[in-house]
N, CA, C and O of each residue as an XYZ file, in Angstrom:
596
protein
N    -168.273    -68.161    -89.912
C    -167.353    -69.259    -89.684
C    -166.209    -69.226    -90.684
O    -165.052    -69.395    -90.299
N    -166.513    -69.007    -91.984
C    -165.480    -68.958    -93.008
C    -164.531    -67.799    -92.808
O    -163.340    -67.906    -93.100
N    -165.062    -66.674    -92.302
C    -164.227    -65.503    -92.061
C    -163.186    -65.784    -90.982
O    -162.036    -65.363    -91.105
N    -163.582    -66.487    -89.932
C    -162.672    -66.813    -88.825
C    -161.566    -67.748    -89.319
O    -160.396    -67.551    -88.994
N    -161.934    -68.761    -90.101
C    -160.945    -69.701    -90.645
C    -159.992    -68.958    -91.564
O    -158.782    -69.176    -91.516
N    -160.529    -68.084    -92.398
C    -159.695    -67.300    -93.319
C    -158.728    -66.402    -92.554
O    -157.565    -66.264    -92.933
N    -159.215    -65.794    -91.478
C    -158.369    -64.910    -90.667
C    -157.234    -65.703    -90.011
O    -156.088    -65.255    -89.994
N    -157.559    -66.880    -89.474
C    -156.549    -67.741    -88.842
C    -155.524    -68.194    -89.873
O    -154.326    -68.227    -89.591
N    -155.995    -68.544    -91.069
C    -155.069    -68.973    -92.123
C    -154.156    -67.830    -92.549
O    -152.968    -68.042    -92.792
N    -154.703    -66.621    -92.641
C    -153.878    -65.455    -92.987
C    -152.807    -65.208    -91.926
O    -151.658    -64.914    -92.256
N    -153.184    -65.328    -90.655
C    -152.215    -65.133    -89.578
C    -151.128    -66.203    -89.635
O    -149.945    -65.904    -89.471
N    -151.535    -67.451    -89.869
C    -150.552    -68.539    -89.980
C    -149.638    -68.322    -91.173
O    -148.437    -68.583    -91.099
N    -150.206    -67.846    -92.272
C    -149.406    -67.589    -93.468
C    -148.393    -66.475    -93.209
O    -147.244    -66.578    -93.637
N    -148.801    -65.420    -92.521
C    -147.886    -64.321    -92.189
C    -146.773    -64.818    -91.262
O    -145.605    -64.470    -91.440
N    -147.144    -65.627    -90.279
C    -146.138    -66.189    -89.378
C    -145.154    -67.064    -90.148
O    -143.949    -67.021    -89.902
N    -145.676    -67.855    -91.080
C    -144.824    -68.723    -91.895
C    -143.878    -67.890    -92.753
O    -142.701    -68.228    -92.876
N    -144.372    -66.813    -93.342
C    -143.534    -65.939    -94.173
C    -142.457    -65.270    -93.341
O    -141.309    -65.170    -93.773
N    -142.821    -64.808    -92.141
C    -141.836    -64.197    -91.247
C    -140.767    -65.214    -90.856
O    -139.576    -64.903    -90.827
N    -141.213    -66.431    -90.557
C    -140.270    -67.493    -90.196
C    -139.312    -67.773    -91.355
O    -138.104    -67.901    -91.151
N    -139.852    -67.867    -92.563
C    -139.017    -68.145    -93.738
C    -138.037    -66.996    -93.992
O    -136.871    -67.229    -94.312
N    -138.510    -65.769    -93.847
C    -137.640    -64.613    -94.038
C    -136.528    -64.597    -93.003
O    -135.368    -64.358    -93.339
N    -136.872    -64.848    -91.757
C    -135.874    -64.887    -90.691
C    -134.877    -66.016    -90.924
O    -133.676    -65.840    -90.715
N    -135.367    -67.161    -91.352
C    -134.496    -68.299    -91.638
C    -133.536    -67.982    -92.783
O    -132.352    -68.312    -92.719
N    -134.056    -67.339    -93.828
C    -133.202    -66.955    -94.962
C    -132.133    -65.949    -94.523
O    -130.986    -66.024    -94.963
N    -132.514    -65.017    -93.662
C    -131.566    -64.014    -93.166
C    -130.445    -64.681    -92.364
O    -129.269    -64.365    -92.540
N    -130.826    -65.605    -91.485
C    -129.826    -66.322    -90.673
C    -128.890    -67.124    -91.577
O    -127.676    -67.134    -91.373
N    -129.463    -67.795    -92.575
C    -128.642    -68.596    -93.494
C    -127.664    -67.704    -94.260
O    -126.502    -68.071    -94.437
N    -128.123    -66.540    -94.713
C    -127.240    -65.634    -95.444
C    -126.135    -65.087    -94.533
O    -124.983    -64.974    -94.954
N    -126.484    -64.747    -93.289
C    -125.473    -64.262    -92.345
C    -124.413    -65.335    -92.107
O    -123.221    -65.031    -92.053
N    -124.837    -66.567    -91.968
C    -123.881    -67.668    -91.775
C    -122.976    -67.832    -92.987
O    -121.772    -68.052    -92.854
N    -123.564    -67.724    -94.158
C    -122.759    -67.875    -95.370
C    -121.745    -66.736    -95.500
O    -120.595    -66.960    -95.880
N    -122.176    -65.526    -95.185
C    -121.252    -64.384    -95.234
C    -120.114    -64.588    -94.237
O    -118.950    -64.354    -94.564
N    -120.450    -65.024    -93.022
C    -119.416    -65.268    -92.015
C    -118.458    -66.368    -92.456
O    -117.247    -66.256    -92.263
N    -119.000    -67.432    -93.048
C    -118.153    -68.529    -93.506
C    -117.211    -68.051    -94.622
O    -116.020    -68.362    -94.610
N    -117.750    -67.301    -95.575
C    -116.912    -66.808    -96.669
C    -115.836    -65.871    -96.150
O    -114.703    -65.908    -96.629
N    -116.173    -65.029    -95.176
C    -115.175    -64.127    -94.616
C    -114.098    -64.901    -93.870
O    -112.917    -64.562    -93.947
N    -114.503    -65.935    -93.152
C    -113.510    -66.752    -92.449
C    -112.582    -67.458    -93.438
O    -111.378    -67.550    -93.200
N    -113.130    -67.949    -94.530
C    -112.289    -68.587    -95.553
C    -111.331    -67.566    -96.166
O    -110.166    -67.880    -96.412
N    -111.816    -66.339    -96.417
C    -110.949    -65.291    -96.966
C    -109.826    -64.976    -95.989
O    -108.673    -64.824    -96.395
N    -110.156    -64.876    -94.693
C    -109.131    -64.590    -93.688
C    -108.097    -65.714    -93.623
O    -106.902    -65.457    -93.485
N    -108.557    -66.947    -93.722
C    -107.625    -68.081    -93.695
C    -106.706    -68.055    -94.917
O    -105.510    -68.324    -94.802
N    -107.258    -67.733    -96.073
C    -106.434    -67.665    -97.283
C    -105.405    -66.546    -97.179
O    -104.254    -66.718    -97.579
N    -105.819    -65.397    -96.641
C    -104.862    -64.297    -96.469
C    -103.787    -64.665    -95.463
O    -102.615    -64.343    -95.661
N    -104.173    -65.334    -94.387
C    -103.184    -65.762    -93.393
C    -102.187    -66.728    -94.016
O    -100.990    -66.653    -93.737
N    -102.672    -67.634    -94.859
C    -101.765    -68.562    -95.545
C    -100.824    -67.801    -96.484
O     -99.643    -68.137    -96.572
N    -101.322    -66.799    -97.175
C    -100.478    -66.006    -98.075
C     -99.396    -65.267    -97.297
O     -98.241    -65.230    -97.720
N     -99.762    -64.682    -96.169
C     -98.776    -63.980    -95.343
C     -97.762    -64.971    -94.777
O     -96.564    -64.690    -94.756
N     -98.235    -66.123    -94.321
C     -97.311    -67.149    -93.805
C     -96.374    -67.624    -94.901
O     -95.186    -67.828    -94.655
N     -96.902    -67.805    -96.127
C     -96.049    -68.212    -97.250
C     -94.991    -67.144    -97.514
O     -93.827    -67.472    -97.743
N     -95.384    -65.870    -97.483
C     -94.422    -64.790    -97.723
C     -93.326    -64.792    -96.672
O     -92.157    -64.576    -96.991
N     -93.693    -65.035    -95.427
C     -92.695    -65.043    -94.352
C     -91.750    -66.233    -94.490
O     -90.550    -66.121    -94.244
N     -92.309    -67.368    -94.886
C     -91.464    -68.550    -95.078
C     -90.521    -68.340    -96.268
O     -89.336    -68.663    -96.188
N     -91.049    -67.800    -97.367
C     -90.227    -67.526    -98.542
C     -89.130    -66.525    -98.206
O     -88.004    -66.639    -98.691
N     -89.467    -65.540    -97.369
C     -88.481    -64.529    -96.982
C     -87.292    -65.157    -96.260
O     -86.157    -64.714    -96.438
N     -87.536    -66.171    -95.456
C     -86.427    -66.842    -94.761
C     -85.441    -67.424    -95.767
O     -84.230    -67.250    -95.633
N     -85.962    -68.108    -96.764
C     -85.086    -68.724    -97.759
C     -84.435    -67.670    -98.648
O     -83.235    -67.735    -98.912
N     -85.216    -66.709    -99.106
C     -84.646    -65.688    -99.993
C     -83.666    -64.808    -99.235
O     -82.649    -64.389    -99.788
N     -83.968    -64.522    -97.962
C     -83.030    -63.729    -97.152
C     -81.701    -64.438    -96.997
O     -80.647    -63.806    -97.064
N     -81.741    -65.743    -96.791
C     -80.501    -66.531    -96.688
C     -79.740    -66.502    -98.005
O     -78.524    -66.310    -98.030
N     -80.470    -66.694    -99.099
C     -79.836    -66.632   -100.420
C     -79.221    -65.266   -100.665
O     -78.092    -65.168   -101.146
N     -79.959    -64.208   -100.336
C     -79.450    -62.858   -100.550
C     -78.196    -62.610    -99.715
O     -77.224    -62.028   -100.198
N     -78.226    -63.052    -98.467
C     -77.053    -62.866    -97.602
C     -75.822    -63.573    -98.151
O     -74.735    -62.997    -98.187
N     -75.991    -64.811    -98.575
C     -74.861    -65.550    -99.154
C     -74.384    -64.906   -100.451
O     -73.182    -64.793   -100.691
N     -75.331    -64.486   -101.284
C     -74.958    -63.840   -102.545
C     -74.232    -62.532   -102.282
O     -73.248    -62.228   -102.956
N     -74.701    -61.751   -101.308
C     -74.060    -60.471   -100.996
C     -72.637    -60.689   -100.501
O     -71.717    -59.982   -100.913
N     -72.457    -61.657    -99.626
C     -71.113    -61.937    -99.119
C     -70.215    -62.438   -100.249
O     -69.083    -61.977   -100.395
N     -70.717    -63.374   -101.043
C     -69.920    -63.928   -102.143
C     -69.572    -62.881   -103.197
O     -68.429    -62.809   -103.650
N     -70.552    -62.072   -103.587
C     -70.278    -61.044   -104.603
C     -69.356    -59.952   -104.075
O     -68.513    -59.433   -104.807
N     -69.518    -59.608   -102.810
C     -68.626    -58.602   -102.223
C     -67.200    -59.135   -102.165
O     -66.258    -58.427   -102.518
N     -67.039    -60.366   -101.725
C     -65.688    -60.961   -101.665
C     -65.082    -61.044   -103.062
O     -63.903    -60.744   -103.249
N     -65.892    -61.455   -104.050
C     -65.386    -61.530   -105.425
C     -65.031    -60.169   -105.978
O     -64.022    -60.027   -106.669
N     -65.836    -59.170   -105.687
C     -65.559    -57.820   -106.191
C     -64.289    -57.259   -105.571
O     -63.498    -56.609   -106.255
N     -64.088    -57.504   -104.289
C     -62.888    -56.997   -103.632
C     -61.642    -57.769   -104.082
O     -60.585    -57.174   -104.293
N     -61.767    -59.079   -104.227
C     -60.627    -59.900   -104.597
C     -60.189    -59.628   -106.028
O     -58.995    -59.517   -106.304
N     -61.143    -59.522   -106.929
C     -60.811    -59.318   -108.348
C     -60.793    -57.853   -108.741
O     -60.440    -57.511   -109.870
N     -61.169    -56.998   -107.822
C     -61.221    -55.552   -108.070
C     -62.109    -55.212   -109.264
O     -61.749    -54.415   -110.130
N     -63.284    -55.847   -109.277
C     -64.277    -55.599   -110.330
C     -65.575    -55.153   -109.648
O     -66.315    -55.987   -109.127
N     -65.853    -53.860   -109.647
C     -67.080    -53.380   -108.999
C     -68.350    -53.846   -109.716
O     -69.442    -53.761   -109.156
N     -68.212    -54.333   -110.945
C     -69.375    -54.824   -111.688
C     -70.030    -56.025   -111.036
O     -71.187    -56.338   -111.318
N     -69.286    -56.704   -110.158
C     -69.855    -57.862   -109.482
C     -70.926    -57.473   -108.454
O     -71.683    -58.324   -107.988
N     -70.984    -56.182   -108.107
C     -72.030    -55.708   -107.203
C     -73.378    -55.559   -107.927
O     -74.415    -55.454   -107.273
N     -73.374    -55.548   -109.250
C     -74.592    -55.287   -110.039
C     -75.757    -56.228   -109.711
O     -76.887    -55.750   -109.611
N     -75.548    -57.525   -109.541
C     -76.696    -58.387   -109.232
C     -77.360    -58.065   -107.889
O     -78.514    -58.430   -107.664
N     -76.636    -57.385   -107.002
C     -77.226    -57.065   -105.704
C     -78.361    -56.043   -105.816
O     -79.241    -56.002   -104.956
N     -78.349    -55.218   -106.867
C     -79.384    -54.197   -107.015
C     -80.764    -54.834   -107.225
O     -81.671    -54.562   -106.438
N     -80.961    -55.674   -108.259
C     -82.299    -56.267   -108.397
C     -82.644    -57.220   -107.246
O     -83.803    -57.318   -106.844
N     -81.637    -57.919   -106.722
C     -81.913    -58.823   -105.607
C     -82.367    -58.054   -104.372
O     -83.202    -58.541   -103.610
N     -81.820    -56.852   -104.170
C     -82.242    -56.061   -103.011
C     -83.671    -55.568   -103.183
O     -84.403    -55.474   -102.198
N     -84.095    -55.247   -104.414
C     -85.481    -54.854   -104.648
C     -86.434    -56.008   -104.303
O     -87.480    -55.804   -103.687
N     -86.050    -57.213   -104.712
C     -86.877    -58.381   -104.414
C     -86.932    -58.616   -102.906
O     -87.986    -58.947   -102.363
N     -85.798    -58.446   -102.237
C     -85.757    -58.639   -100.793
C     -86.647    -57.626   -100.081
O     -87.405    -57.995    -99.185
N     -86.564    -56.365   -100.466
C     -87.388    -55.334    -99.832
C     -88.875    -55.605   -100.087
O     -89.699    -55.434    -99.189
N     -89.214    -56.022   -101.298
C     -90.598    -56.364   -101.619
C     -91.103    -57.483   -100.713
O     -92.208    -57.401   -100.176
N     -90.293    -58.528   -100.544
C     -90.690    -59.661    -99.706
C     -90.815    -59.256    -98.234
O     -91.726    -59.714    -97.544
N     -89.921    -58.414    -97.758
C     -90.011    -57.948    -96.370
C     -91.300    -57.144    -96.184
O     -92.005    -57.307    -95.188
N     -91.597    -56.273    -97.157
C     -92.813    -55.466    -97.084
C     -94.053    -56.349    -97.119
O     -95.022    -56.095    -96.403
N     -94.024    -57.377    -97.946
C     -95.177    -58.268    -98.061
C     -95.346    -59.109    -96.791
O     -96.473    -59.373    -96.372
N     -94.258    -59.524    -96.190
C     -94.323    -60.407    -95.017
C     -94.573    -59.645    -93.717
O     -95.300    -60.134    -92.852
N     -93.993    -58.475    -93.564
C     -94.065    -57.775    -92.274
C     -94.482    -56.319    -92.379
O     -94.761    -55.688    -91.360
N     -94.530    -55.773    -93.573
C     -94.805    -54.349    -93.732
C     -96.256    -54.029    -93.972
O     -97.150    -54.783    -93.589
N     -96.480    -52.896    -94.614
C     -97.837    -52.389    -94.833
C     -98.348    -52.715    -96.236
O     -99.284    -52.080    -96.720
N     -97.746    -53.684    -96.876
C     -98.123    -54.057    -98.239
C     -99.616    -54.386    -98.332
O    -100.303    -53.905    -99.233
N    -100.113    -55.197    -97.410
C    -101.521    -55.622    -97.424
C    -102.436    -54.411    -97.269
O    -103.466    -54.328    -97.938
N    -102.072    -53.469    -96.392
C    -102.906    -52.283    -96.172
C    -102.950    -51.409    -97.422
O    -104.010    -50.912    -97.802
N    -101.798    -51.226    -98.056
C    -101.770    -50.425    -99.288
C    -102.559    -51.106   -100.404
O    -103.241    -50.445   -101.187
N    -102.458    -52.421   -100.466
C    -103.203    -53.172   -101.472
C    -104.710    -53.026   -101.235
O    -105.469    -52.839   -102.186
N    -105.139    -53.109    -99.998
C    -106.556    -52.968    -99.665
C    -107.049    -51.562   -100.017
O    -108.133    -51.406   -100.580
N    -106.251    -50.538    -99.684
C    -106.639    -49.164   -100.019
C    -106.759    -48.976   -101.525
O    -107.690    -48.323   -101.996
N    -105.835    -49.539   -102.278
C    -105.889    -49.428   -103.734
C    -107.107    -50.164   -104.286
O    -107.761    -49.682   -105.211
N    -107.408    -51.324   -103.720
C    -108.589    -52.076   -104.161
C    -109.863    -51.291   -103.878
O    -110.770    -51.265   -104.710
N    -109.941    -50.652   -102.714
C    -111.109    -49.824   -102.402
C    -111.222    -48.654   -103.362
O    -112.321    -48.284   -103.774
N    -110.086    -48.075   -103.719
C    -110.081    -46.969   -104.670
C    -110.584    -47.425   -106.035
O    -111.367    -46.721   -106.674
N    -110.143    -48.593   -106.483
C    -110.596    -49.126   -107.768
C    -112.096    -49.391   -107.722
O    -112.818    -49.079   -108.668
N    -112.560    -49.969   -106.613
C    -113.983    -50.275   -106.506
C    -114.838    -49.011   -106.534
O    -115.947    -49.024   -107.067
N    -114.331    -47.923   -105.964
C    -115.101    -46.678   -105.945
C    -114.996    -45.911   -107.257
O    -116.008    -45.472   -107.803
N    -113.790    -45.748   -107.760
C    -113.570    -44.868   -108.906
C    -113.614    -45.576   -110.253
O    -113.893    -44.947   -111.274
N    -113.344    -46.865   -110.267
C    -113.258    -47.582   -111.541
C    -114.076    -48.875   -111.501
O    -113.595    -49.931   -111.912
N    -115.282    -48.790   -111.016
C    -116.122    -49.987   -110.845
C    -116.368    -50.711   -112.165
O    -116.561    -51.927   -112.177
N    -116.362    -49.977   -113.272
C    -116.603    -50.622   -114.572
C    -115.503    -51.609   -114.944
O    -115.736    -52.481   -115.781
N    -114.330    -51.505   -114.362
C    -113.246    -52.453   -114.637
C    -113.510    -53.817   -113.996
O    -112.874    -54.810   -114.348
N    -114.440    -53.854   -113.066
C    -114.715    -55.090   -112.330
C    -115.816    -55.920   -112.974
O    -116.102    -57.026   -112.517
N    -116.431    -55.405   -114.024
C    -117.521    -56.138   -114.672
C    -117.009    -57.428   -115.299
O    -115.932    -57.466   -115.894
N    -117.792    -58.466   -115.156
C    -117.454    -59.757   -115.746
C    -117.833    -59.760   -117.223
O    -118.804    -59.108   -117.608
N    -117.093    -60.475   -118.048
C    -117.511    -60.611   -119.442
C    -118.869    -61.319   -119.502
O    -119.081    -62.303   -118.792
N    -119.761    -60.845   -120.314
C    -121.125    -61.370   -120.438
C    -121.940    -61.178   -119.166
O    -122.983    -61.815   -119.017
N    -121.506    -60.326   -118.249
C    -122.261    -60.056   -117.031
C    -122.159    -61.178   -116.013
O    -121.477    -62.176   -116.246
N    -122.843    -61.013   -114.875
C    -122.781    -62.072   -113.860
C    -123.507    -63.325   -114.333
O    -124.427    -63.240   -115.146
N    -123.100    -64.485   -113.829
C    -123.771    -65.725   -114.238
C    -125.237    -65.721   -113.782
O    -125.570    -65.186   -112.724
N    -126.079    -66.309   -114.578
C    -127.492    -66.448   -114.240
C    -127.827    -67.927   -114.110
O    -127.051    -68.792   -114.518
N    -128.976    -68.199   -113.545
C    -129.407    -69.593   -113.429
C    -129.496    -70.228   -114.811
O    -129.094    -71.376   -115.003
N    -130.021    -69.481   -115.764
C    -130.185    -70.017   -117.111
C    -128.841    -70.356   -117.750
O    -128.699    -71.408   -118.373
N    -127.849    -69.465   -117.598
C    -126.540    -69.735   -118.211
C    -125.851    -70.924   -117.548
O    -125.186    -71.711   -118.222
N    -126.002    -71.059   -116.246
C    -125.401    -72.190   -115.537
C    -126.104    -73.484   -115.933
O    -125.458    -74.511   -116.142
N    -127.431    -73.429   -116.036
C    -128.196    -74.615   -116.423
C    -127.850    -75.031   -117.851
O    -127.743    -76.222   -118.144
N    -127.677    -74.060   -118.730
C    -127.309    -74.357   -120.118
C    -125.944    -75.041   -120.169
O    -125.769    -76.018   -120.899
N    -124.975    -74.537   -119.400
C    -123.634    -75.143   -119.361
C    -123.692    -76.540   -118.751
O    -122.997    -77.450   -119.204
N    -124.520    -76.707   -117.729
C    -124.649    -78.021   -117.093
C    -125.211    -79.045   -118.073
O    -124.720    -80.170   -118.160
N    -126.236    -78.644   -118.803
C    -126.836    -79.563   -119.776
C    -125.862    -79.889   -120.893
O    -125.804    -81.028   -121.356
N    -125.091    -78.891   -121.331
C    -124.146    -79.121   -122.428
C    -123.048    -80.095   -122.017
O    -122.615    -80.917   -122.824
N    -122.598    -80.010   -120.777
C    -121.514    -80.879   -120.320
C    -121.987    -82.283   -119.972
O    -121.297    -83.263   -120.254
N    -123.154    -82.382   -119.365
C    -123.560    -83.689   -118.857
C    -124.601    -84.387   -119.727
O    -124.904    -85.559   -119.508
N    -125.141    -83.690   -120.692
C    -126.170    -84.242   -121.576
C    -127.357    -84.765   -120.775
O    -127.984    -85.754   -121.154
N    -127.664    -84.090   -119.656
C    -128.799    -84.454   -118.829
C    -130.014    -83.630   -119.240
O    -129.863    -82.573   -119.853
N    -131.190    -84.092   -118.918
C    -132.388    -83.303   -119.237
C    -132.444    -82.056   -118.367
O    -131.878    -82.050   -117.274
N    -133.098    -81.022   -118.812
C    -133.178    -79.780   -118.026
C    -133.952    -79.987   -116.732
O    -134.839    -80.837   -116.649
N    -133.600    -79.189   -115.718
C    -134.312    -79.258   -114.455
C    -135.671    -78.587   -114.565
O    -136.665    -79.077   -114.029
N    -135.701    -77.481   -115.253
C    -136.933    -76.716   -115.371
C    -137.309    -76.583   -116.842
O    -136.465    -76.298   -117.692
N    -138.529    -76.784   -117.110
C    -139.032    -76.562   -118.467
C    -139.861    -75.309   -118.461
O    -140.609    -75.053   -117.518
N    -139.734    -74.539   -119.492
C    -140.528    -73.309   -119.586
C    -141.764    -73.567   -120.385
O    -142.571    -72.659   -120.584
């Protein structure tokens, strides 16, 4: 009789463990999907910001180019064209960031760093641990510890 009860309990325990493992897997998949969606939204906002900024900077550059060209021709001073050089670099950078392959090149470079220079990505004092977070929480809030050893 005890053997049968023990066998049934073992089967129930295995089923419970499988259920918990499956539940943890589903929860982690959801969290990964949520984090990826948030990352995509942040990147979309960055690209939208670049495109909006480009409209204003493009207008400024156009007015500056016309004004400096008119001034250079009227006063016969070619030095007035000098500000157009750095402004054109900024304009090209913004165009590349808003509509070009800037994001793709950045991603490729990041992948290269992750593969070839992974040691540059290490956090000071290593990754946070439960103990370090709990210690900081207690120091800030003066609350009793959650876990006692």
